[in-house]
N, C-alpha and C positions, 0 to 999 in steps of 0.2 A: 503494500500499500505505499503510497507515493503522498510526501510530505510534506504540505506550506503551508504558511504564516496568514498566507490570504487565497486562494481560488484565483490560476494566473484567466488572465482576461481570454477572451477569444475559447473557453470550454463549451461545447456546449452537451447537452443528450444523447445525443452522436457516440463522440469520441467519450462521457462517462460510460457508456455499456464499453467498449475497447479498453479499458484502463488506464487511460492517458489523461483524467479528472484529479485532479489535488485535492486533497484532505485535508483543510485548513489545522496547524497542528489542534491549537485549544479542541478543538470538537474531538482530537481524534484522541488525545492522550483525558481527556476527561470523558469520551466514551468508553476506553481501556478501565478505564477508575471505577466504572459504573458499571463492567460485568466483574470486576472483581468478590463484590458478596456472594456473584452469582455459585460464582465458583468457589469461593469456599464454602461457603453453606453447604454445594454438593457436599464434599470434600468433609465437612464434619461430619452430614449424616455417614457415612463409609468410616469415619475414625477416632467419633469424639465420645466419651464418654458416656453409655448407654444413657443416664437420666439427663443429658442437654441433649440429643436425638431429637425432642422434641419442639423442643425451643429450638433446632435449625429448622426444623421442616413449617413453624411456623414460620419461623425470617424470613424463610427462600420463596413461599407462598405470598405472606404477604408484602416483600419486598417485589415480585414479579406483579404483584397486582399495582402495586406503586407506580414502576416503571412499564411496564403499559398501558397503564395512562398516560404517563408524562408524553409517549409517545403521539395517541390521539391527540395530545395539547397541541404538540408540533403541527398537526395536518390543519385542526381549528385555527392557529397564527396564522400557517399559511394562504389560510382560506381569508381573511381577514384580513393581512397584505395586501392580496390578489384583489382588491378593492371590491369583489363581488361576492359576497359573503350568503353566497347559497344552498339550499334543501342539501341538493347534492351533493356539497364538500361539509356542511358543518354536519347535517345529519351524520354519515360515518363513521367524523372528527370523535361522535364520543361514546360508540361503542368500544373502542378496549375499556372505556372507562368501567359500562356496565358488565363488559365479558371478564376486566379481573376483579370486581367486585361481585358479582355469580362465581367464580374458581375458588373466592374464599367462602361463599357458605355451604360450597360441597367436600364430598370427605376427600380426604387427600390429595389419593391419590388421582382420580379421575381431575378432580381442581389443579395440579403438577400440570394433567399432562392439556385440558385446557385455555392453560397461561401458553404450553409452549406452541399449541394452534396461533395463536392469538399473537405471540411472537411473527410467525413463520406466517399468516397473512399479513401483518405490518409490515415486515421484509418486501411483502410481495406491492401491495402499499406505496410504501417508497422508493419505489426501483417505478412504477407506473406514475404516480408523481413528477419522479424528476424526468421522463421522460418525455410529458407531456409538458416539462417546463415551469409546470408548479412549485416544484422545487431546485435548487442545487444539487445542477451536473453532477457534483462527487460523491453523492447523500449515497444513493443503492452502494457507491467502494466504501461507504464507513460501515451501511446497517447492516451487510447482508456479513460480515465478520462476526460483529459481536452479536446479528440474531444469531450468527452460530452457534457464540459458543453459550447465550443463554440458552439457546435449546436444546445444547446437549444436557446444561446442567439440569436443568427440568428433567430430564427422561432420565438422569445420573438419578436426579434425588427420588423420580419415580422407586427406581431398581435396587435402592438402600430402604424404601419404603415398605416392597411389597414381597421383595428378598428376602 
């Protein structure tokens, strides 16, 4: 993943797909930092003393719901910034919050799987938004690896809980 302090002039959704778009350094480092709790909590479900594992289970679900809601908020902000806050853009932007909340109401395994599905769906939405020019062209280059790490962490958490 290429890093820059700012996205280079002249990048387009087309070269984002070809891998030439540069991810701003702040977005990259903050995104990576945001993935660390997922990785640490998934590991804790395997490695922590048994009496601490329920805390890690609750923490990964809660953090997942919060971050999924945050990703929906990004799309809400993109719709508002575009100056055309249409139902077709704002409506889907609230779905991640509702999905995250619903995941917290479910038993742990289905709740974590619902969160994983939500992160995959958001990665697809992020990719579509960038291709349509509604999100920065570098955004999918940031979101795909982060979504992969988060989804893998949530699936590992499911294995730890169900296994």
